[in-house]
C-alpha positions in Angstrom: 119.9 16.1 -24.1 119.8 18.1 -20.9 116.7 19.2 -19.2 116.7 22.3 -16.8 113.9 22.9 -14.5 111.9 26.2 -14.4 113.5 28.8 -12.3 117.1 27.7 -13.6 119.0 30.7 -14.6 121.5 29.8 -17.4 123.9 31.4 -19.9 125.3 29.9 -23.1 128.9 30.2 -24.1 130.9 28.5 -26.8 129.4 25.0 -27.0 128.3 24.9 -23.3 125.6 25.9 -21.0 126.4 27.2 -17.4 123.2 26.6 -15.2 122.6 28.0 -11.8 119.3 26.7 -10.2 118.1 29.5 -7.8 116.8 27.1 -5.1 120.0 24.9 -4.9 122.5 27.5 -5.7 124.5 24.9 -7.6 126.2 25.7 -10.8 126.5 23.2 -13.4 128.2 23.2 -16.8 127.4 21.3 -19.6 129.8 21.1 -22.7 129.9 19.7 -26.1 126.6 21.4 -27.2 125.9 22.5 -30.8 122.3 23.6 -30.0 120.3 24.9 -27.2 116.4 24.9 -27.3 114.7 26.8 -24.7 111.0 26.1 -24.1 108.6 27.9 -21.5 105.1 26.9 -20.3 102.6 28.9 -22.5 100.8 31.6 -20.5 98.1 33.9 -21.8 99.2 37.4 -22.9 96.4 39.4 -21.4 98.1 42.4 -20.1 96.0 45.1 -21.6 92.5 43.4 -21.0 91.7 44.8 -17.6 93.1 48.3 -18.6 90.9 48.6 -21.5 87.9 47.2 -19.8 88.5 49.7 -17.0 88.6 52.6 -19.6 85.0 51.5 -20.9 86.2 49.9 -24.0 84.0 47.3 -25.7 86.5 44.5 -25.9 86.5 41.0 -27.6 89.1 38.9 -25.9 90.5 36.2 -28.3 93.5 34.3 -29.4 96.7 34.0 -27.2 95.1 36.6 -24.9 92.7 34.2 -23.7 95.0 31.0 -23.8 98.0 30.1 -26.1 96.9 28.4 -29.3 98.1 27.2 -32.5 97.9 29.5 -35.5 94.9 27.9 -37.1 92.8 28.4 -34.1 94.0 31.9 -33.7 93.0 32.8 -37.3 89.7 31.1 -37.0 88.9 33.1 -33.8 89.9 36.3 -35.5 87.7 35.6 -38.5 84.7 34.5 -36.3 85.1 37.6 -34.2 85.4 39.9 -37.3 82.3 38.6 -38.8 80.4 39.0 -35.6 81.3 42.8 -35.3 
């Protein structure tokens, strides 16, 4: 397993990853890989909230718009909000 920091730019080629960290400007090649898994920290997807609020829309903010959550919580919040409306 190879861990790359946030801010690392990388590209995947045939069974290798070429990584370049922007702060160090050091390129690193990791070979012999058969799988690459990319994870990123979860962040809310709230791009439309302020736009809709400023347009005067009545708005219920739920789910990943508030904070990333698992599917069960998102479904529960959607159901609870629909019942309240």
